[in-house]
SEPABA-946493 format. One line per 8 residues: number of its first residue (from 1); their letters; for each residue y, z, x of C-alpha. Coordinates in pm, 1 decimal. Example, Ala and Ser with C-alpha at 12.3 -4.5 7.8 and 13.67 -1.06 7.14 Angstrom:
BEGIN
1 = AS = -450.0/780.0/1230.0  -106.0/714.0/1367.0
END
This chain:
BEGIN
1 = DHVSSSSS = -4.0/-9.4/1.3  290.4/-70.7/142.5  555.0/200.7/220.6  673.8/391.2/-82.0  665.6/49.5/-260.3  1052.5/114.9/-276.8  1061.5/-254.4/-390.6  876.9/-169.6/-717.1
9 = SLPTTSAV = 1191.5/-53.0/-883.6  1481.1/-219.4/-677.3  1564.2/-486.2/-894.5  1617.8/-202.7/-1183.6  1789.2/6.1/-897.4  2048.0/-264.0/-762.3  2153.8/-312.6/-1107.4  2188.4/33.8/-1245.0
17 = TREMFPAG = 2380.9/78.8/-903.0  2563.1/-273.3/-951.4  2445.0/-342.0/-621.2  2342.2/-635.9/-791.1  2433.7/-780.9/-1152.3  2143.9/-813.8/-1399.2  2091.7/-1196.9/-1488.9  1937.1/-1156.2/-1801.8
25 = STSSFGIS = 1545.9/-1163.2/-1804.8  1413.8/-829.4/-1957.3  1045.6/-897.4/-1879.4  896.3/-987.7/-1550.7  1078.4/-856.2/-1270.2  1365.3/-770.8/-1556.0  1609.6/-538.5/-1689.1  1589.9/-407.4/-2011.3
33 = NNQQVGRL = 1921.1/-359.0/-2207.2  1975.1/6.0/-2162.7  1911.6/-53.3/-1763.3  2142.7/-297.1/-1768.9  2394.4/-71.4/-1859.5  2284.6/150.6/-1607.8  2085.9/421.5/-1790.2  1703.7/492.9/-1684.7
41 = LYDDEHIG = 1493.8/602.6/-1961.5  1168.2/758.2/-1979.7  1028.0/537.5/-2153.3  1206.9/209.9/-2095.2  1007.3/-113.2/-1915.6  953.4/-103.2/-1555.8  988.5/309.6/-1491.2  626.8/376.9/-1507.8
49 = GGWTSAQR = 517.6/88.0/-1229.0  813.0/233.7/-980.2  669.1/575.2/-1039.5  296.3/471.1/-992.2  334.5/274.5/-670.2  551.5/566.2/-521.6  279.5/794.2/-596.2  6.0/577.2/-497.7
57 = ARYIGESG = 188.2/520.6/-124.2  256.5/872.6/-117.2  -93.1/1012.8/-174.2  -235.0/733.8/71.1  -38.3/846.2/366.8  -101.2/1215.8/276.4  -457.1/1191.3/225.0  -495.2/962.3/514.6
65 = FDRFAKTN = -378.5/1213.3/773.2  -578.1/1504.8/638.8  -841.9/1269.1/670.3  -774.2/1216.1/1023.2  -732.2/1552.6/1109.9  -1058.4/1623.8/998.2  -1243.9/1334.6/1151.1  -1101.4/1236.6/1472.5
73 = PAGTAGYK = -1235.5/1451.0/1733.1  -888.8/1511.8/1895.0  -746.7/1576.2/1550.1  -378.1/1423.4/1478.0  -205.5/1487.8/1796.1  -70.8/1192.0/1981.3  -325.4/964.3/1755.4  -132.2/664.1/1629.6
81 = PAVEAALY = -296.4/634.9/1281.8  -231.4/991.8/1233.6  115.8/978.6/1324.8  193.4/644.6/1100.7  5.3/816.5/787.9  259.5/1126.3/818.9  552.9/881.3/849.0  481.2/680.9/595.8
89 = AAYANRLL = 365.7/997.2/334.6  729.5/1127.7/442.4  885.8/806.4/361.1  744.6/740.1/37.2  807.9/1130.6/-28.0  1188.7/1010.5/33.0  1144.9/785.7/-214.4  1063.2/1035.4/-448.4
97 = GENWCEAA = 1328.0/1270.8/-379.4  1593.8/1019.0/-354.2  1549.7/838.9/-699.5  1357.9/1067.0/-940.1  1527.3/1343.3/-1110.6  1236.4/1538.2/-1029.7  838.8/1485.1/-979.4  500.3/1616.4/-1023.5
105 = FDGSAIVP = 189.6/1552.4/-781.0  -161.5/1521.7/-845.9  -123.3/1641.0/-1197.8  108.1/1963.4/-1096.9  358.9/2102.6/-1337.1  724.2/1955.2/-1281.4  887.3/2004.1/-976.8  1261.2/1957.7/-835.9
113 = RTDVLKRA = 1402.8/1712.5/-647.1  1503.3/1973.5/-384.9  1072.5/2019.8/-371.0  1013.1/1678.3/-301.8  1273.0/1639.9/-45.1  1113.7/1914.9/142.9  821.7/1789.2/103.1  964.4/1471.6/249.9
121 = ETWFTKAI = 1096.4/1684.3/565.0  783.6/1835.5/598.7  579.4/1509.1/630.3  878.5/1413.5/873.8  801.7/1717.5/1105.7  425.6/1648.5/1088.5  497.9/1322.2/1236.3  731.2/1419.7/1492.4
129 = DAAGTVTT = 466.8/1683.3/1554.8  182.2/1459.3/1600.4  361.9/1199.1/1825.4  429.0/1464.4/2050.2  539.3/1285.1/2415.0  285.6/1023.2/2369.6  518.3/734.8/2497.0  387.9/463.2/2290.4
137 = LATQKTAA = 469.6/662.2/1985.1  842.5/687.9/2078.2  927.8/418.7/1778.5  727.5/613.8/1548.1  898.1/962.4/1659.4  1232.7/850.4/1653.4  1164.4/657.9/1289.0  1049.4/1008.8/1175.3
145 = YAGRASVR = 1362.6/1176.5/1327.1  1566.1/963.9/1164.5  1408.0/976.1/835.7  1453.3/1343.7/842.7  1788.8/1338.2/916.0  1854.7/1148.5/568.6  1632.2/1375.2/396.2  1844.8/1658.5/573.2
153 = VQLGDWAG = 2148.3/1499.3/413.4  2058.9/1465.9/72.7  1932.7/1882.9/105.7  2285.8/1953.0/221.4  2176.0/2037.2/563.8  2435.7/1916.3/742.3  2349.4/2070.7/1098.5  1982.4/1976.8/1097.2
161 = ALTDAAQV = 2112.0/1622.5/966.1  2356.9/1591.3/1287.5  2076.9/1762.8/1540.6  1814.2/1482.5/1426.2  2082.8/1179.8/1408.3  2113.4/1258.8/1779.3  1790.7/1210.4/1843.2  1834.8/840.1/1765.7
169 = VATTFTFY = 2015.1/752.8/2055.8  2022.9/394.4/2010.6  2257.7/218.3/1724.1  2051.3/-63.2/1742.5  1728.6/125.0/1662.2  1572.3/-11.5/1325.4  1223.4/129.2/1146.9  1098.9/-135.9/843.2
177 = ARYEEAQQ = 882.4/-124.2/608.9  674.7/-473.3/622.3  607.4/-734.0/311.2  382.7/-1015.8/346.3  387.5/-1355.6/157.2  12.5/-1308.3/159.0  30.5/-1207.1/-241.5  256.3/-1092.9/-484.2
185 = DQYNRTYF = 194.3/-680.0/-460.6  295.0/-722.6/-76.5  624.2/-950.6/-177.9  982.5/-807.1/-116.2  1011.6/-804.7/-465.5  1408.4/-780.9/-460.6  1400.4/-1147.0/-303.9  1148.9/-1254.4/-549.3
193 = AGAAQPYK = 1305.3/-1128.2/-880.6  1594.7/-1373.1/-740.2  1411.8/-1607.7/-592.8  1549.2/-1883.5/-880.1  1166.1/-1979.6/-912.9  1067.8/-1870.6/-1111.6  1294.8/-1553.4/-1154.0  1635.3/-1519.8/-1193.9
201 = AVTTWGTL = 1676.5/-1177.4/-1302.2  1934.3/-1044.4/-1049.1  2269.7/-1214.6/-933.5  2559.7/-1078.9/-678.0  2804.0/-1193.1/-945.5  3002.9/-914.2/-1084.6  2965.3/-670.2/-823.6  3182.2/-564.9/-544.2
209 = YEGYYNTT = 3001.7/-736.8/-286.9  3079.9/-1079.0/-441.7  3422.5/-1063.5/-400.8  3380.7/-852.2/-56.8  3155.4/-1161.0/133.7  3367.4/-1391.3/-19.5  3666.5/-1260.0/145.9  3507.7/-1117.3/447.1
217 = KDPRTPWT = 3230.3/-1312.4/535.1  3055.3/-966.3/649.1  2700.4/-1061.0/764.3  2569.6/-725.6/608.8  2637.8/-851.4/270.2  2542.5/-1256.6/217.7  2493.9/-1437.1/-99.3  2519.7/-1818.8/-186.9
225 = DLKTLGDA = 2572.4/-1974.9/-526.0  2303.1/-2213.3/-587.6  2538.0/-2391.3/-866.8  2318.4/-2278.1/-1115.4  2300.1/-2052.3/-1406.5  2155.8/-1688.9/-1529.1  1922.2/-1606.3/-1786.7  2113.0/-1632.5/-2164.6
233 = AVIMVGNV = 1969.0/-1294.4/-2249.5  2291.6/-1157.0/-2092.0  2514.7/-1096.4/-2392.8  2744.6/-832.7/-2263.6  2947.1/-1074.7/-2088.1  3129.3/-1245.2/-2391.3  2791.5/-1444.2/-2471.7  2858.9/-1631.0/-2144.7
241 = RVPFYQQQ = 2554.9/-1709.3/-1909.5  2686.7/-1551.1/-1581.4  2654.5/-1769.3/-1224.5  2362.7/-1715.5/-1077.1  2442.1/-1607.3/-707.2  2157.4/-1545.3/-476.6  2119.5/-1234.0/-246.7  2070.6/-1355.8/121.7
249 = KFPARGSD = 2023.2/-1070.5/315.3  1625.5/-1129.1/237.7  1567.9/-1525.1/268.4  1202.4/-1478.5/176.7  919.9/-1304.3/11.9  816.1/-1156.6/358.9  1154.1/-1041.7/458.4  1109.4/-666.3/562.8
257 = ILLSSGRE = 1321.5/-397.8/430.9  1482.1/-154.2/671.4  1387.3/260.2/614.8  1583.3/400.7/909.1  1822.0/280.4/1141.7  2045.0/370.4/1416.3  2335.3/271.9/1224.6  2263.5/476.2/924.4
265 = MRLIEAEK = 2286.1/765.7/1196.0  2626.7/701.0/1279.5  2710.5/686.9/923.9  2549.4/1006.1/883.5  2802.1/1121.0/1178.1  3068.8/985.7/1011.2  3015.4/1131.0/712.4  3004.7/1511.0/824.5
273 = MLKDKNWT = 3311.8/1430.3/988.4  3474.0/1352.8/694.3  3361.8/1646.4/558.3  3498.2/1862.1/828.8  3825.1/1669.5/761.4  3823.1/1453.4/1043.6  3878.3/1126.6/886.2  3984.8/966.6/1221.4
281 = GAMAILNA = 3664.4/1012.7/1396.0  3491.1/927.9/1155.5  3719.5/588.6/1110.2  3648.2/538.5/1475.9  3261.3/507.9/1420.7  3296.7/264.8/1141.5  3534.7/66.8/1332.5  3292.2/35.8/1610.5
289 = RRAALTPA = 3049.0/-98.7/1399.3  3258.4/-362.1/1212.0  3410.7/-464.5/1576.1  3059.7/-544.2/1664.0  2963.6/-788.5/1376.4  3000.5/-1180.1/1363.1  3300.9/-1260.3/1237.8  3415.0/-895.1/1379.0
297 = QPPLAPAN = 3590.9/-713.1/1046.6  3910.8/-555.2/1095.6  3932.0/-177.7/1152.0  3979.1/33.3/893.9  4300.1/232.6/858.3  4361.0/502.6/586.3  4640.5/653.3/489.4  4499.8/1011.2/438.9
305 = ETEAWTMF = 4179.7/1173.4/337.2  4106.9/1064.1/-16.7  4141.0/691.7/123.8  3894.3/779.4/417.7  3668.4/882.5/187.7  3678.0/593.3/-40.7  3642.4/334.0/250.9  3348.7/533.1/362.2
313 = KRERGVEL = 3174.7/497.4/78.3  3226.5/119.7/47.7  3126.6/99.1/387.2  2816.6/287.4/352.0  2705.8/69.1/77.2  2760.9/-256.6/273.2  2552.2/-120.4/541.8  2287.7/-6.0/356.7
321 = WLEGRRLA = 2281.8/-290.9/40.3  2030.5/-357.8/-127.3  1795.2/-103.6/97.7  1718.7/138.1/-183.3  1935.4/392.6/-111.4  2228.6/401.2/-283.6  2154.5/613.5/-612.0  2106.8/904.3/-422.9
329 = DLYRWKAT = 2407.0/840.1/-251.4  2580.7/821.7/-566.4  2393.6/1102.4/-721.3  2480.7/1371.8/-416.6  2848.0/1205.7/-435.7  2908.8/1298.7/-771.1  2706.2/1660.1/-759.1  2941.2/1768.8/-475.9
337 = NTPGALHE = 3257.4/1608.2/-618.6  3310.8/1420.6/-294.1  3682.6/1283.6/-293.1  3720.6/891.7/-257.5  3683.1/638.2/-528.9  3418.6/386.4/-612.6  3502.2/18.6/-644.0  3605.7/-60.4/-1046.6
345 = LEQAGNPK = 3311.1/-302.3/-1037.8  3065.1/48.3/-947.5  3254.3/301.3/-1148.7  3051.0/431.8/-1477.0  3237.7/364.2/-1814.1  3492.0/110.3/-1649.0  3506.9/-203.6/-1883.3  3479.6/-440.8/-1543.6
353 = SYLAADQS = 3156.7/-272.7/-1459.3  2973.0/-296.3/-1774.0  2778.5/15.1/-1699.6  2810.0/300.7/-1986.3  2985.7/636.5/-1906.6  2679.0/821.0/-1904.1  2468.5/587.4/-1603.5  2194.3/748.1/-1486.5
361 = LCYPISKD = 2202.2/859.8/-1113.9  1793.7/906.2/-1110.3  1477.0/789.0/-1238.9  1303.5/1052.4/-1488.1  942.3/1107.9/-1485.5  778.6/843.0/-1608.8  619.1/805.0/-2006.4  265.7/742.2/-1838.4
369 = EREANTNI = 263.7/1055.0/-1606.7  401.9/1259.9/-1924.5  99.9/1164.6/-2112.7  -149.9/1149.0/-1849.0  -37.4/1490.4/-1693.5  -127.8/1831.4/-1915.7  136.8/2041.2/-1712.5  396.6/1834.1/-1858.3
377 = PDSPTGG = 580.5/1759.4/-2173.6  526.7/1447.7/-2315.4  898.3/1347.2/-2362.3  1200.3/1476.0/-2124.0  1280.0/1721.9/-2399.4  936.4/1845.4/-2519.0  891.7/1664.1/-2813.7
END
């Protein structure tokens, strides 16, 4: 199972966060009417598949590590299959913790999302410990530090996050979830949902990234106009079909998706500077990245702290575009009442975004899980 199977829910998630705009399909690779306006309902279409895929990936990683611990003569220390099992178990748990409001494991009662994030933290630590000082496992160990840093951000453990981020010295470091073209279950579903043939479920039209790329040609948010139209099922835009603008970040069914990077670690460091009111230092980190792009992007020059936060939120969205991370960012920024405004095209309740004021910022436990698990109620209200 591909790590975390994050692409199982990415088209829906990207529409809810307005990283992409729903282009109309409501069946295969589609986005339901509620999801089009940002509502994630427990009994809605496509909710169960993402839950099942994430849980399957988690279980395979966790149980695999436990098997290696029992069957490998030397245990898990320095054993690559065990290190990778722990690492992928951690990323699968991160996916659940970042994107679900709450969770249940193997028939358990409901646990809060913080417990899921702590579970991910534990598995990243297991990967780090198992990798030890084995040089051939340095990439996996660095990825585990990066993943743990991201989880600690969501948990509000900024000291721990900065300590881990510092272990990822190279800003160029990358660690990907691998996708393949051999069969549909292994496709990059963000690409496939908007591949034009056969699906046009999402478009970059109506997002901040449409105008941003038009203006800047920033290579982090590429898209192209294929001179064709989206599905007519989108009736929320004046009964007019929306233009089909295809994202180009993932140009093929086998395009890999970043799980962790040195660039994300620098974003963590910049965000902590903002929290400490050092917005000049934070902008220096962002501008170093922008200057290194081709074409280079002009430096950000906020006039005050609020503007700095607004620019940071935009920049983090640009850097992690379509990687399945935006929902968690929006959730924690709202929960902590973080300064700075979102772009009008991603603001809940703004008529220009077509997002309902009661936009969901996490997934509910699915109807299928509720019906199968006797330890949780059949509906969120227990009805």
